[in-house]
C-alpha positions in Angstrom: 316.1 75.1 -19.0 314.1 77.2 -21.5 314.5 74.7 -24.3 312.3 74.9 -27.4 310.0 71.9 -27.7 311.6 71.0 -31.1 315.1 72.3 -30.1 314.5 74.9 -32.7 313.7 78.6 -33.0 314.6 80.1 -29.7 315.6 83.7 -30.4 318.9 84.8 -29.1 320.4 88.2 -28.3 323.8 89.8 -28.4 323.9 91.6 -25.1 327.6 92.5 -24.7 330.6 93.1 -26.9 334.2 94.3 -26.7 337.0 94.7 -29.2 340.4 95.9 -29.9 340.8 96.5 -33.6 343.3 98.5 -35.7 342.6 102.2 -34.9 340.0 101.4 -32.2 340.6 100.3 -28.6 336.9 99.7 -27.9 333.5 99.4 -29.7 332.7 103.1 -29.4 335.9 104.1 -31.2 335.3 101.4 -33.7 331.8 102.7 -34.4 333.1 106.2 -34.8 335.6 105.0 -37.4 333.0 103.1 -39.3 330.6 106.1 -39.4 333.4 108.4 -40.5 334.5 106.0 -43.3 338.0 105.8 -41.7 340.6 103.4 -43.0 342.7 102.0 -40.2 345.3 100.3 -42.4 348.1 102.6 -41.4 351.3 103.8 -43.0 354.1 102.4 -41.0 356.7 104.5 -39.3 360.3 103.8 -40.2 361.3 103.7 -36.5 358.6 101.1 -35.7 359.8 99.1 -38.7 363.4 99.1 -37.5 362.2 98.1 -34.0 360.4 95.2 -35.5 363.6 94.0 -37.2 363.0 95.3 -40.7 366.2 96.7 -42.2 366.4 100.0 -43.9 367.3 98.3 -47.2 364.1 96.2 -47.1 361.6 98.9 -46.2 363.2 101.3 -48.6 362.7 98.9 -51.5 360.0 100.1 -54.0 358.2 96.7 -53.7 358.0 96.8 -49.9 354.4 97.7 -48.8 354.7 99.9 -45.7 351.1 99.6 -44.7 349.4 97.3 -42.1 346.4 97.2 -39.8 348.2 97.1 -36.5 347.1 97.0 -32.8 348.6 99.3 -30.3 350.0 98.1 -26.9 350.1 94.4 -27.7 353.1 94.1 -25.4 351.0 95.4 -22.5 348.9 93.3 -20.1 347.3 93.7 -16.7 348.7 90.5 -15.4 348.1 91.4 -11.7 344.4 91.8 -12.4 344.2 88.2 -13.5 346.5 86.9 -10.8 349.2 85.9 -13.3 352.9 86.2 -12.2 355.1 88.4 -14.3 357.3 85.4 -15.6 354.2 83.5 -16.7 352.8 86.6 -18.3 356.0 87.0 -20.4 355.6 83.5 -21.7 351.9 83.9 -22.5 351.0 84.6 -26.1 349.5 88.1 -26.5 346.5 86.4 -28.2 345.8 84.7 -24.9 346.5 87.8 -22.8 344.4 90.2 -24.7 341.5 87.8 -25.0 341.4 87.7 -21.2 341.0 91.5 -21.1 338.6 91.7 -24.0 336.5 88.7 -22.8 336.2 90.4 -19.4 335.3 93.7 -21.0 332.5 92.0 -23.0 331.0 90.6 -19.8 331.2 94.0 -18.2 329.5 95.6 -21.3 326.8 93.0 -21.0 326.4 93.7 -17.3 327.0 90.1 -16.4 330.5 89.8 -14.8 329.2 88.5 -11.6 326.1 86.7 -12.8 328.1 84.8 -15.4 330.0 83.1 -12.5 326.7 82.0 -11.0 325.1 80.9 -14.3 326.1 78.1 -16.7 328.4 80.2 -18.9 330.1 78.6 -21.9 333.2 79.8 -23.6 333.8 79.3 -27.3 337.0 80.8 -28.5 339.5 80.8 -31.4 343.0 82.0 -32.0 345.4 82.9 -34.7 347.8 80.8 -36.7 351.1 79.3 -35.6 353.2 80.7 -38.5 352.7 84.3 -37.3 352.6 83.5 -33.6 354.5 84.9 -30.6 356.1 81.5 -29.9 357.3 81.2 -33.5 358.9 84.6 -33.4 360.2 84.7 -29.8 360.6 81.0 -29.0 364.4 81.2 -28.7 364.1 84.1 -26.2 361.5 82.3 -24.0 364.1 79.8 -22.6 362.2 76.5 -23.0 365.2 74.4 -21.8 364.0 74.3 -18.2 361.1 71.8 -17.7 358.9 74.2 -15.7 359.4 77.0 -18.3 358.7 74.6 -21.2 355.4 73.6 -19.6 354.4 77.3 -19.2 355.4 78.0 -22.8 353.2 75.1 -24.0 350.2 76.1 -21.8 350.6 79.8 -22.7 350.8 79.5 -26.5 348.9 76.4 -27.6 345.4 77.1 -29.0 344.0 74.2 -26.9 344.2 76.4 -23.8 342.7 79.6 -25.1 339.1 79.0 -24.1 339.8 77.1 -20.9 342.1 79.8 -19.6 339.2 82.3 -20.0 337.0 79.9 -18.1 339.6 79.5 -15.3 340.5 83.1 -14.9 336.9 84.4 -15.1 335.4 81.5 -13.1 333.0 80.3 -15.8 331.7 76.8 -15.4 329.9 75.9 -18.6 331.4 74.1 -21.6 334.7 75.6 -22.7 336.2 74.8 -26.1 338.6 76.2 -28.7 337.2 76.3 -32.3 339.4 76.3 -35.3 338.1 76.5 -38.9 340.6 79.1 -40.3 339.0 82.5 -41.1 335.4 81.3 -40.3 336.4 80.2 -36.8 334.7 82.9 -34.8 331.4 82.7 -36.6 331.5 78.9 -36.1 332.2 79.5 -32.4 329.1 81.7 -32.4 327.1 79.0 -34.0 328.2 76.5 -31.3 327.3 79.0 -28.6 323.9 79.6 -30.1 323.2 75.8 -30.3 324.2 75.4 -26.7 321.8 78.2 -25.7 318.9 76.7 -27.7 319.5 73.3 -26.2 319.6 74.7 -22.7 323.2 73.6 -22.1 324.2 77.1 -21.2 322.6 80.3 -20.0 325.3 82.7 -21.2 327.7 82.3 -24.0 331.0 84.1 -24.3 332.4 84.0 -27.8 335.9 85.2 -28.3 338.5 85.5 -31.1 342.1 86.6 -31.0 344.5 86.9 -33.9 347.7 88.9 -33.4 350.4 88.6 -36.0 354.1 88.6 -34.8 356.2 90.4 -35.8 353.9 93.4 -35.5 354.3 96.8 -37.2 355.7 95.2 -40.4 354.7 95.4 -44.0 355.2 92.9 -46.8 356.8 92.5 -50.2 354.6 93.1 -53.1 353.9 89.9 -55.0 355.0 87.5 -52.3 351.5 86.0 -52.3 348.6 86.1 -54.7 346.3 86.9 -51.8 348.1 90.1 -50.8 347.1 93.5 -52.0 349.5 95.2 -54.4 348.9 98.7 -52.9 348.4 98.0 -49.2 344.7 98.7 -49.4 341.7 96.3 -49.2 339.1 97.2 -51.8 336.3 94.7 -51.8 334.1 94.3 -54.9 336.1 97.0 -56.7 337.8 97.0 -60.1 340.9 98.2 -58.3 341.0 95.2 -55.9 344.3 93.4 -55.9 344.1 91.3 -52.8 343.7 91.5 -49.0 345.7 93.0 -46.2 346.1 90.8 -43.1 345.9 92.4 -39.7 345.4 91.8 -36.0 342.4 92.1 -33.8 340.7 90.7 -30.6 337.0 90.6 -30.1 334.3 89.0 -27.9 330.6 89.0 -27.7 328.1 87.8 -25.0 325.0 86.0 -26.1 321.9 85.0 -24.2 318.4 83.8 -24.9 316.3 86.8 -25.9 313.6 86.1 -23.4 316.1 86.0 -20.6 317.8 89.2 -21.8 314.5 91.1 -21.9 313.4 89.7 -18.5 316.7 91.0 -17.0 316.7 94.4 -18.7 319.8 93.6 -20.8 321.1 96.0 -23.4 320.4 94.2 -26.6 322.5 95.1 -29.6 320.9 92.6 -32.0 318.7 89.5 -32.2 320.3 86.4 -33.6 317.6 84.8 -35.8 319.7 82.0 -37.2 323.2 80.6 -37.7 324.3 77.9 -40.1 327.6 76.1 -40.7 328.6 73.6 -43.5 331.6 72.5 -45.6 332.1 72.6 -49.3 333.3 69.0 -49.4 334.9 68.3 -52.8 332.6 70.8 -54.7 335.4 73.1 -55.7 338.6 73.2 -57.8 341.0 72.8 -54.8 341.3 72.6 -51.1 342.0 76.4 -50.6 339.3 77.5 -53.1 335.8 78.6 -52.1 332.6 77.0 -53.5 329.5 78.7 -54.8 327.2 75.7 -54.2 328.6 75.2 -50.7 328.2 78.8 -49.7 324.7 79.0 -51.2 323.5 75.9 -49.3 324.6 77.5 -45.9 322.8 80.7 -46.8 319.5 79.0 -47.8 319.5 76.8 -44.7 320.1 79.9 -42.5 317.2 81.7 -44.1 315.0 78.7 -43.5 316.2 78.6 -39.9 315.3 82.3 -39.5 311.9 81.7 -41.1 312.5 84.4 -43.5 313.0 84.9 -47.3 315.8 86.8 -49.0 313.7 89.8 -49.8 313.5 90.8 -46.2 317.3 90.9 -45.7 318.4 94.5 -46.4 322.1 94.2 -45.7 324.8 91.5 -46.1 328.2 91.9 -44.5 330.3 89.9 -46.9 333.5 88.0 -46.4 334.8 90.4 -49.0 338.6 89.8 -49.0 339.1 91.9 -52.1 340.6 89.2 -54.2 339.9 89.2 -58.0 338.3 85.7 -57.9 337.0 85.4 -54.3 334.7 88.4 -54.4 332.9 87.4 -57.6 332.4 83.8 -56.3 330.9 85.1 -53.1 328.5 87.4 -54.9 327.5 84.5 -57.2 326.7 82.4 -54.1 324.6 85.1 -52.6 322.8 85.7 -55.8 322.1 81.9 -56.2 320.6 81.9 -52.7 318.6 85.1 -53.0 317.2 84.3 -56.5 315.3 81.4 -55.0 313.0 84.0 -53.4 313.0 87.1 -55.6 314.1 88.6 -58.9 314.2 92.1 -57.5 317.3 94.2 -58.0 319.4 96.4 -55.9 317.3 96.1 -52.7 320.1 94.6 -50.5 323.1 96.7 -49.4 326.4 95.0 -49.0 329.8 95.8 -47.5 333.0 94.4 -46.0 334.7 95.6 -42.8 338.0 94.4 -44.3 338.1 97.7 -46.2 338.4 99.5 -42.8 340.6 97.2 -40.7 342.0 94.5 -43.1 341.5 90.8 -42.8 341.8 89.8 -39.1 341.9 86.1 -40.0 340.3 84.0 -37.1 338.8 87.2 -35.6 337.4 88.4 -39.0 333.9 86.9 -38.3 333.5 88.6 -35.0 334.7 91.9 -36.5 331.9 91.6 -39.1 329.4 90.6 -36.4 330.2 93.5 -34.2 330.0 95.9 -37.2 326.5 94.6 -38.1 325.3 94.6 -34.5 326.3 98.2 -34.1 324.6 99.2 -37.4 321.4 97.5 -36.2 321.6 99.1 -32.8 322.1 102.6 -34.3 319.8 102.0 -37.4 322.7 103.2 -39.6 324.4 101.9 -42.6 328.1 102.6 -42.9 330.3 102.7 -46.0 332.4 99.9 -47.4 335.6 101.8 -48.4 337.7 101.9 -51.6 334.9 101.1 -53.9 334.6 103.2 -57.0 333.9 100.9 -59.9 332.7 97.3 -59.7 334.9 94.3 -60.3 334.4 93.4 -63.9 333.4 89.9 -62.9 330.5 91.2 -60.8 327.3 92.4 -62.4 325.7 94.4 -59.7 323.2 96.1 -62.0 321.2 92.9 -62.4 321.8 91.5 -59.0 320.0 92.1 -55.7 323.0 93.9 -54.3 324.5 97.4 -54.1 327.6 98.4 -52.3 327.2 100.9 -49.5 329.4 103.9 -50.2 328.2 106.4 -47.5 326.8 106.6 -44.0 323.0 106.7 -44.1 319.9 106.0 -41.9 319.1 102.3 -42.4 315.3 102.5 -42.0 315.1 105.3 -44.6 316.5 103.1 -47.3 313.9 100.3 -46.8 310.9 100.2 -49.0 308.7 98.7 -46.3 309.3 101.6 -43.9 311.1 101.9 -40.6 308.5 100.0 -38.4 309.4 96.5 -39.6 312.4 94.9 -37.9 315.6 95.1 -40.1 317.3 91.9 -41.0 321.0 91.6 -41.9 323.2 88.6 -42.8 326.9 87.9 -42.3 328.9 85.6 -44.5 332.2 84.1 -43.4 334.5 81.6 -45.2 337.4 79.6 -44.1 340.2 78.0 -46.1 339.4 74.3 -46.1 335.7 75.0 -46.9 333.9 75.6 -43.7 331.2 78.3 -44.4 329.3 80.2 -41.7 326.3 82.3 -42.3 324.3 84.2 -39.7 321.1 86.3 -39.8 320.6 89.1 -37.3 317.6 91.3 -36.6 317.3 94.8 -35.1 316.8 94.8 -31.3 313.3 95.0 -29.9 312.1 98.0 -27.9 312.1 97.6 -24.1 308.9 95.8 -23.2 308.1 98.3 -20.4 309.3 101.7 -19.2 311.2 101.9 -16.0 310.2 105.0 -13.9 312.8 107.8 -13.8 314.8 108.2 -10.6 313.1 110.7 -8.2 315.3 109.9 -5.2 319.1 109.6 -4.7 320.8 106.5 -6.0 323.8 104.8 -4.5 326.6 104.4 -7.0 329.7 102.3 -6.4 332.8 102.0 -8.6 335.9 100.0 -7.7 339.3 99.0 -9.1 342.3 97.0 -8.1 344.4 100.1 -7.4 343.7 103.7 -6.4 345.3 104.9 -9.7 343.0 102.6 -11.8 340.0 103.8 -9.8 340.8 107.4 -10.6 341.1 106.5 -14.3 337.9 104.6 -14.1 336.0 107.5 -12.6 337.5 109.9 -15.1 336.5 107.6 -17.9 332.9 107.8 -16.7 333.0 111.6 -16.3 334.1 111.9 -19.9 331.5 109.4 -21.1 328.7 111.1 -19.2 329.7 114.5 -20.7 329.2 113.0 -24.1 326.0 111.2 -23.1 324.3 113.6 -20.7 320.8 112.0 -21.1 321.7 108.5 -19.8 319.1 106.7 -17.7 320.4 107.5 -14.2 318.6 104.6 -12.5 320.0 102.2 -15.2 323.5 103.6 -14.8 323.5 103.1 -11.1 322.0 99.6 -11.4 324.5 98.5 -14.0 327.5 99.7 -12.0 326.3 98.3 -8.7 325.0 94.9 -9.7 327.1 93.9 -12.7 330.7 95.1 -11.9 333.1 93.2 -9.8 333.8 94.5 -6.3 337.5 95.3 -6.1 339.5 96.5 -3.1 339.7 100.2 -3.9 336.1 101.7 -3.9 334.3 104.9 -4.0 330.6 105.1 -3.3 328.3 108.1 -3.2 324.6 109.0 -3.5 323.7 110.4 -6.9 321.2 113.1 -6.2 318.3 113.5 -8.7 319.3 117.1 -9.6 323.0 116.4 -10.1 324.6 116.4 -13.5 326.1 113.0 -14.2 329.5 114.2 -15.5 329.7 116.5 -12.4 329.0 113.6 -10.1 331.9 111.6 -11.5 334.2 114.6 -11.6 333.5 115.3 -7.9 334.2 111.7 -7.2 337.6 112.0 -8.8 338.4 115.0 -6.5 337.0 113.2 -3.5 339.1 110.1 -4.1 342.2 112.0 -3.2 340.9 112.5 0.4 339.4 109.0 0.8 341.1 106.9 3.5 342.6 103.6 2.3 340.0 100.8 1.9 340.4 97.9 4.4 338.8 94.5 4.8 336.9 94.3 8.1 337.9 91.3 10.2 334.7 91.6 12.2 331.4 93.5 11.7 329.4 94.5 14.8 326.0 96.1 15.1 325.3 98.2 18.2 321.7 98.4 19.3 321.3 101.2 21.8 318.8 104.0 22.0 315.4 103.7 20.4 314.5 105.9 17.4 312.0 108.6 17.9 309.5 107.8 15.1 307.5 110.5 13.4 304.4 108.8 11.9 304.4 110.8 8.7 308.1 110.3 8.0 307.8 106.6 8.9 304.9 106.2 6.6 306.7 107.8 3.7 309.8 105.8 4.4 308.0 102.4 4.4 306.0 103.3 1.3 309.2 103.6 -0.9 309.3 100.6 -3.3 312.9 99.7 -2.3 311.7 99.3 1.4 309.0 96.8 0.6 310.6 94.0 2.5 311.5 96.2 5.4 307.9 97.4 5.6 306.7 93.8 5.6 309.1 92.9 8.4 308.0 96.0 10.4 304.3 95.1 10.1 305.1 91.5 11.0 306.9 92.6 14.1 304.1 94.9 15.1 301.6 92.0 14.8 303.7 89.7 16.9 303.9 92.4 19.6 300.3 93.4 19.4 298.2 93.5 22.5 301.1 93.9 24.8 300.2 97.4 25.9 297.7 100.2 25.8 300.1 102.8 27.2 301.0 105.6 24.7 304.6 105.5 26.0 304.8 101.8 25.7 303.2 101.9 22.3 306.0 104.2 21.1 308.5 101.7 22.5 306.7 98.8 20.7 306.8 100.7 17.3 310.4 101.6 17.9 311.3 98.0 18.6 309.5 96.8 15.5 311.3 99.2 13.4 314.7 98.4 14.9 314.1 94.7 14.2 313.0 95.4 10.6 316.0 97.6 10.0 318.4 94.9 11.3 316.8 92.3 9.2 317.1 94.6 6.1 320.8 95.0 6.7 321.2 91.3 7.0 319.3 90.7 3.8 321.7 93.1 2.1 324.5 90.8 2.9 325.9 92.4 6.1 326.9 89.5 8.2 327.3 90.7 11.8 329.5 88.6 14.0 327.7 90.0 17.1 324.9 92.3 18.1 326.2 94.5 21.0 323.0 95.1 23.0 323.0 98.2 25.2 319.9 99.4 27.0 317.0 99.3 24.6 319.0 97.1 22.3 318.6 94.2 24.6 315.0 93.8 23.7 315.8 93.9 20.0 318.2 91.0 20.5 315.6 89.2 22.7 313.0 89.6 20.0 315.4 88.3 17.3 316.3 85.3 19.4 312.6 84.5 20.1 311.9 84.8 16.4 314.7 82.4 15.6 313.3 80.0 18.1 309.9 80.2 16.3 308.2 81.7 19.3 305.2 84.0 18.8 306.7 86.9 20.7 309.1 87.5 23.6 307.4 86.5 26.9 306.6 89.2 29.4 307.1 92.0 26.8 305.0 94.6 28.6 306.9 94.1 31.9 310.2 94.3 30.1 309.2 97.5 28.3 308.1 99.1 31.5 311.4 98.2 33.1 313.2 99.5 30.0 311.4 102.8 30.1 312.8 103.4 33.6 316.3 102.1 32.9 319.2 104.2 31.9 321.4 103.5 28.9 324.9 102.0 29.2 327.9 103.8 27.6 328.2 102.2 24.2 332.1 102.3 23.9 332.5 100.5 27.2 330.0 97.8 26.3 331.7 97.4 22.9 335.2 97.1 24.3 333.9 94.6 26.8 332.0 92.6 24.2 334.5 92.5 21.3 337.9 94.4 21.7 339.1 93.4 18.2 336.2 94.7 16.1 337.2 96.6 13.0 333.9 97.9 11.7 331.1 99.1 14.0 327.6 100.2 12.9 325.8 102.2 15.6 323.2 104.9 16.1 325.8 107.0 18.0 328.5 109.3 16.6 331.3 110.8 18.5 332.5 107.8 20.5 336.0 107.6 22.1 338.5 105.9 19.9 339.7 102.4 20.8 343.0 101.0 19.3 341.2 97.9 18.1 338.2 99.6 16.6 339.1 100.4 13.0 336.1 102.3 11.8 332.8 103.5 13.3 329.8 104.1 11.0 327.3 106.4 12.8 323.7 106.0 11.6 322.6 109.6 12.1 319.8 111.4 10.5 317.1 109.2 11.8 317.2 106.6 9.0 313.8 107.7 7.9 314.6 108.6 4.3 315.9 106.5 1.4 318.9 108.8 1.1 319.9 108.1 4.7 319.8 104.4 4.0 321.7 104.8 0.8 324.4 106.9 2.5 324.7 104.0 4.9 325.1 101.6 1.9 327.9 103.8 0.5 329.7 104.0 3.8 329.6 100.2 4.2 330.9 99.7 0.6 333.8 102.2 1.1 334.6 100.4 4.3 335.3 97.2 2.3 332.2 95.2 3.3 330.6 92.9 0.7 327.1 93.9 -0.2 324.3 91.9 -1.8 323.0 94.1 -4.6 320.7 91.4 -5.9 318.8 91.7 -2.6 318.9 95.5 -2.7 317.2 95.5 -6.2 314.9 92.5 -5.5 311.4 93.0 -6.7 312.1 96.0 -9.0 312.6 96.0 -12.7 315.9 97.5 -13.7 317.8 98.0 -17.0 321.4 97.5 -17.9 323.4 99.9 -20.0 326.5 99.7 -22.2 329.0 101.7 -20.2 332.8 102.2 -20.1 334.7 99.1 -19.1 337.6 98.5 -16.7 340.8 100.5 -17.3 343.4 97.7 -17.4 347.0 98.7 -16.5 349.5 99.0 -19.3 352.2 96.9 -17.9 354.8 95.7 -20.4 355.4 91.9 -20.6 357.6 91.5 -23.7 361.0 89.9 -24.4 363.7 92.4 -23.9 365.8 92.9 -27.1 368.9 92.2 -24.9 367.6 88.7 -24.2 368.2 87.9 -27.9 371.9 87.5 -27.2 372.8 84.0 -26.3 375.0 83.4 -23.3 378.6 82.2 -24.1 
């Protein structure tokens, strides 16, 4: 269970993340925007405004703010990937739809799509408000008059079903709950996931947030709310600040216990030292106001939970909504908490991602968290935008804080040097008074080095359709061109063990000398000539002629780390057959038999379930040995006599024996190539090349994968330490599921 004795300081890790934010379809694009100081609150195009229902008279008015942080393609969803019928997808709120895709992408980024289904994985999610929802805007078009449709509308739009739909569609069996505390929702969800991890209730936590405002691609009228910016920009801490700009975004992170993550070679973005949640109660002037004492209490308790003092925290990602009153109150709360430990000035950098992408409401906390995790991972501070002169109600000169205005190496800004772990905090507030404060630490170095690849590596990539597989391969080719120094062994391991096995597959051996980008580009070209993937109804193994074993080659083959279990099986078989003969010829037969037995057992261990072993000639003694072993006998009786008889016997034609044994086999693995075709034999994998090199074995693995056979990668990698990388995620199809404007017209 890995539970702390006091239920307390078990360190946690962020091991996966995914997002779709304004101006950024994934974390890599988001990070580039942050480093470039790019503002993603866009000027709205008149055509898009008209399509959203804004009249020319409205958006031409001088008080209409034509700026908004928008998401692209919110009407698109890969419903088929998740097994959702088109009608149901149309009724599903895009907040639910896109969180499915982003949640899946976060698990892919973590390298735990398949392991999350085996582990106790909890889902903690939150969604946007009803007043700007899909149902509120399109309810009349969704035809809720029919009972069945009304039920689908309810299940597809209510927040209650946000987390549990993720659990259902991703097959996650831990606790699953929707968390709603307004704008602090997603950091509260993180807090609950962290508590569940520390208590041993879950092994993996998926935390997600989705806030998509409908109608989309619209601005607002200046002055319609005191919260809204007067110029369409978000300028936290600044004298020019006049309010916030609300936007849309979807995000998810994967969290694990740090010890588990390091053991499994996970890609750690940041360590979670502490999370804290409280409520202001009545310690404020009104229900919607924030409270300095309430915020400060959460901050102090979080620092105590992290066993740290304020002086060690070198960055705070603030709630920073850019309101004239809210920002000064937040800085006062931070100063109140920090001044309990130090009187130092200007040592702690601050910023707010809302200056880049606006206020994403329920997803705002995860937007802040992902920003900080990326900064810690890259050891880089990024600027908070639109800050020129301080809000007159904030005295930064005598405070511990300074606003980050440019991109800079984080470690270089620290007085204690770059060797000490960097600490950062995130503050998040919700209307109604629920405060969430989290403390993160820079990721640790990998505890041990993994040897570089010196042999070929099998690599498999799959997708639901051939077109998506092509896009997937091209995505990797582009990524590897930008990152040519990727750990090749870790890349192969991450793709093989952590990605789902879809119907369309391409598998190949990555040679040690091959450039990574070239490998994937060649895979794209090869895909065009690849026969359609099929699912074998039966899998047969043909045991026929013995392998001529060269002692030197055999020794090198068995010495390879990945063949450790095969070597053990080979030696065990030799021992069981020992003393049966002194003849050189029969000794060769004995060694060949031992190797064939070990090879077959290895294939079985890798998940190849053979419906039948077709024994031909020499193969009869392989089967006899396996049957004897299953019966717990020491060795087949009369082995020497049988070997002598075998040496004088001729081999039977394999195709004839196969047809007689199983005329409806669809995948056959045999030592022989070039056999006559049979109408019921779908594919024949010839084990040529002697199977005395790792590359030969890996080519067999690739052939089996492309033939549609399920493969046990956990067994393949058993006994070796491997690392996981953050790599490109699945290319979901852009299929439109959106009410047609024509459907607005009511039938007469």
